[in-house]
C-alpha positions in Angstrom: 63.6 4.7 -40.9 62.1 7.1 -37.5 64.2 6.4 -34.2 63.4 7.9 -31.3 66.1 8.1 -28.4 65.1 7.6 -24.7 68.4 7.9 -23.1 69.0 9.3 -19.7 72.5 10.2 -20.4 72.2 13.8 -21.8 75.7 14.3 -23.1 75.9 10.8 -24.7 72.0 11.0 -26.0 72.8 14.4 -28.2 76.2 13.3 -29.7 74.2 9.6 -30.4 71.3 11.5 -32.1 73.8 14.5 -33.9 76.0 11.1 -35.6 73.0 8.9 -36.7 71.1 12.0 -37.8 74.2 13.0 -40.6 75.7 9.5 -41.2 72.1 8.4 -42.8 69.6 11.1 -44.0 67.1 8.5 -43.8 67.2 8.3 -40.5 64.5 10.9 -38.8 65.4 10.9 -35.0 63.5 12.2 -32.4 64.5 12.9 -28.6 61.9 10.9 -26.5 61.8 13.7 -23.7 58.2 14.0 -22.8 57.0 16.4 -25.8 56.7 14.5 -28.9 53.3 13.6 -29.4 53.9 11.3 -31.4 56.2 8.3 -31.7 53.6 5.0 -32.6 55.7 4.8 -36.0 59.3 5.3 -34.5 61.8 2.4 -33.2 62.9 2.9 -29.6 66.5 3.1 -28.8 67.0 3.4 -25.3 69.6 3.0 -21.9 66.9 1.6 -19.8 67.4 -2.2 -18.9 64.6 -4.8 -20.1 65.1 -6.1 -16.9 63.7 -3.0 -15.3 60.6 -3.3 -17.4 57.8 -4.6 -16.4 57.3 -8.2 -17.9 53.7 -7.1 -19.4 55.1 -3.3 -21.0 58.2 -5.4 -22.2 56.1 -7.8 -24.2 54.2 -5.1 -26.1 57.2 -3.0 -26.8 59.9 -4.9 -27.1 59.6 -5.7 -31.0 60.5 -2.0 -31.9 62.9 -1.0 -29.0 66.4 -1.4 -28.9 68.4 -1.7 -25.7 71.6 -0.4 -25.1 74.1 -2.2 -22.9 77.4 -1.4 -21.6 78.7 -4.6 -22.6 78.3 -7.1 -25.4 76.1 -9.1 -24.9 73.9 -11.6 -26.8 69.9 -11.0 -28.3 67.4 -12.9 -25.7 64.6 -13.0 -24.7 63.4 -11.4 -27.6 64.9 -8.2 -26.7 67.3 -6.1 -29.3 70.6 -5.1 -27.7 73.6 -3.5 -29.1 76.7 -2.0 -27.7 76.2 1.5 -26.4 80.2 2.0 -27.2 80.2 0.7 -30.7 80.6 2.4 -33.9 78.0 4.4 -35.4 77.9 2.1 -38.3 77.4 -0.7 -36.4 74.7 0.7 -33.9 73.0 1.9 -37.4 73.2 -1.2 -39.0 71.9 -3.5 -35.7 68.9 -0.7 -35.6 67.9 -1.4 -39.4 67.9 -5.0 -38.1 65.3 -4.6 -35.6 63.4 -1.5 -38.0 62.9 -3.9 -40.4 62.0 -6.9 -38.9 59.3 -5.0 -36.7 57.9 -4.0 -40.0 58.0 -7.4 -41.6 60.7 -6.8 -44.2 62.6 -9.1 -43.2 66.2 -9.0 -44.7 67.9 -5.7 -43.9 70.7 -3.9 -45.9 74.2 -2.8 -44.6 74.1 0.7 -44.3 77.7 1.5 -44.4 76.6 0.7 -48.4 74.8 3.3 -50.7 71.5 2.4 -52.5 70.8 4.6 -55.2 67.5 3.9 -57.8 68.2 5.1 -61.0 64.6 6.0 -63.4 64.6 7.7 -66.4 62.2 9.0 -68.6 62.5 6.9 -71.4 64.6 3.2 -71.7 66.7 4.3 -74.6 69.1 6.3 -72.2 68.5 4.6 -69.0 71.7 2.3 -69.3 73.8 5.0 -70.4 72.9 7.8 -67.7 73.7 4.7 -65.3 76.7 4.6 -66.4 77.6 7.8 -66.2 76.3 8.2 -63.0 78.8 5.5 -61.7 81.4 6.4 -63.6 81.5 9.7 -62.1 80.9 8.1 -58.7 84.2 6.2 -59.1 85.8 9.9 -59.7 84.6 11.7 -57.3 84.0 9.4 -54.7 85.7 6.4 -55.1 84.7 2.8 -53.9 83.3 -0.2 -55.8 80.4 0.8 -58.1 77.6 -2.0 -59.3 74.9 -1.4 -61.5 72.0 -4.1 -61.0 69.2 -3.7 -63.6 65.9 -4.1 -63.2 64.2 -3.7 -66.0 62.9 -6.3 -68.4 65.8 -6.0 -71.0 69.4 -6.6 -70.2 71.8 -3.9 -71.1 74.7 -4.8 -69.6 74.8 -8.4 -70.2 78.2 -10.6 -71.7 77.6 -13.6 -74.3 80.1 -15.7 -72.9 79.0 -16.6 -69.6 77.6 -19.2 -68.1 73.4 -19.0 -67.4 72.7 -19.6 -64.1 74.9 -17.1 -62.4 72.3 -15.7 -61.3 70.7 -18.7 -59.2 74.1 -19.6 -58.0 74.4 -16.2 -56.4 71.3 -16.2 -55.1 72.6 -19.5 -53.5 75.6 -17.7 -51.9 72.9 -14.9 -50.4 70.3 -17.0 -48.5 73.6 -19.8 -47.4 75.8 -16.9 -46.4 78.4 -18.2 -48.3 80.8 -15.3 -49.4 82.0 -15.7 -52.6 84.3 -13.2 -54.1 82.3 -11.1 -56.5 84.8 -11.6 -59.6 82.9 -15.1 -59.8 79.5 -13.2 -60.9 80.5 -9.8 -62.1 82.7 -8.0 -64.6 84.1 -4.9 -64.6 84.7 -2.2 -67.5 87.6 -0.3 -67.9 86.6 2.9 -65.6 85.9 0.2 -62.8 82.1 0.2 -62.8 80.8 -3.7 -61.9 78.0 -5.7 -63.6 76.5 -9.1 -63.0 77.7 -11.7 -65.2 73.9 -12.3 -66.8 73.3 -12.8 -70.2 71.7 -9.7 -72.7 68.4 -9.9 -73.3 65.3 -11.1 -71.2 66.5 -9.4 -67.6 66.1 -12.8 -65.4 66.0 -10.3 -62.4 63.1 -8.4 -63.7 61.1 -11.4 -63.0 62.4 -12.3 -59.3 59.2 -12.1 -56.4 59.9 -9.9 -53.8 61.8 -11.5 -51.3 64.4 -13.1 -53.9 64.4 -9.6 -55.2 65.3 -8.1 -51.5 68.0 -10.9 -51.0 69.5 -10.1 -53.8 69.3 -6.4 -53.7 70.9 -6.5 -50.3 73.4 -9.1 -50.0 75.1 -7.4 -53.3 74.8 -4.5 -50.9 77.2 -6.0 -48.4 79.9 -6.8 -50.8 79.6 -3.2 -52.8 79.8 0.5 -51.5 77.2 1.5 -53.4 74.6 0.1 -55.6 72.8 1.3 -58.5 69.2 0.1 -58.9 68.8 0.6 -63.2 64.9 0.6 -62.5 64.5 2.5 -65.9 60.6 2.7 -66.7 60.0 -0.9 -64.7 57.6 0.8 -61.8 56.0 -2.8 -61.2 55.8 -3.4 -57.0 58.6 -5.6 -56.2 60.8 -2.4 -58.0 59.1 0.4 -55.8 59.8 -1.5 -52.8 63.5 -1.4 -53.5 63.3 2.3 -54.3 61.0 2.8 -51.2 64.9 2.1 -49.2 67.2 3.1 -51.3 68.7 6.1 -49.7 68.4 7.9 -52.9 66.4 8.3 -56.5 67.8 9.8 -59.2 65.3 10.7 -62.1 66.1 11.5 -65.4 64.0 13.5 -67.8 63.6 15.7 -70.4 60.4 17.1 -68.6 58.3 16.5 -71.5 56.3 13.1 -69.7 53.1 13.3 -68.9 53.7 10.8 -65.7 55.5 12.8 -63.2 57.9 10.4 -61.1 55.7 11.5 -58.1 52.8 10.6 -58.6 53.8 7.1 -58.9 56.6 6.6 -55.9 54.3 8.0 -53.3 55.0 11.4 -50.9 57.7 9.5 -48.3 59.7 8.1 -51.9 59.6 11.5 -52.8 61.9 13.0 -50.5 65.0 11.6 -51.5 64.2 12.1 -55.6 67.0 14.1 -57.3 65.9 15.1 -60.7 68.6 15.6 -63.5 67.4 17.1 -66.9 68.3 15.0 -70.2 70.4 17.4 -72.0 73.8 15.6 -73.2 75.5 19.1 -72.0 77.9 20.6 -70.0 75.0 21.4 -67.5 74.0 17.9 -67.3 77.1 16.2 -66.1 77.2 19.6 -63.6 73.7 17.9 -62.4 75.3 14.4 -62.1 78.1 15.8 -59.9 75.7 17.6 -57.6 73.7 14.7 -57.4 76.4 12.7 -56.0 77.6 15.4 -53.7 73.7 15.2 -52.2 74.1 10.9 -51.8 77.6 11.0 -50.4 77.3 14.6 -47.9 77.3 12.2 -44.8 80.4 10.0 -46.3 82.9 13.1 -46.9 84.3 13.5 -43.7 84.8 9.6 -42.6 87.9 10.7 -40.4 85.1 13.0 -38.9 82.8 10.1 -37.9 85.9 8.4 -36.7 86.5 11.1 -34.0 82.8 11.7 -33.6 82.8 7.6 -32.5 85.3 8.5 -29.6 83.2 11.0 -28.5 80.3 8.8 -28.2 82.7 6.4 -26.4 83.8 8.9 -23.7 
């Protein structure tokens, strides 16, 4: 997400820009002070009040503008508003909602969670590597971790489950009815969660883009980390998920002719982390380094709360 900040309060502006940049490495923040050449692709966050903007100008910019307010106000007249002294977490979530609606993607993700797409040179190793990554995340970082299979074959299935788990889960997400994760997932001995789906053909791989986005972002509200096991299934719907991920992890030997960069595109490749498949200690160390990169902005949660107070001052 590209964010342009147009705020008169310099101290608040600089503190907010610093915290948003460190909170999520995929948010590119520009201070709009008359020197920025191009902000056409940026969402605008400003402390200018909507009533102080000419009606014609307001109509032209309100789809891409979020207005900071000194008190909690509901959005009205089609304008997005966010309480300027709210936590950085809530501010980022509101900005994400506005940004995705502006770009027409509709669904938005809770940015307190991490969304990781995992690719693999061959499907034969994909499930094992995603499981290793998930276990190390729990060991090194903690939190609730779910593996979401996006390949055509589900390697995480359980035979003793109902066949309509996915439809019930999608219904609960669409209607906003909260359900305990235990009702649609199971957890292995390492604490990693998987959906209660049958092994074999994976129904998630046949969802249309809107349904897949709703499922992924809905689950992100229930788990701290979602690992999307893409394997080699580069269908267009999965590419959309990858481009919306915080990080893309690629497991490979380097011998495959097709490089993931040719599939992902320039912007998505900025999120790419490569891990060489060796089955040795260097691979385990590479996974540890990968986790450090993904959670670099999450390791100082206490500092985050302290800086929230700094913004409120």
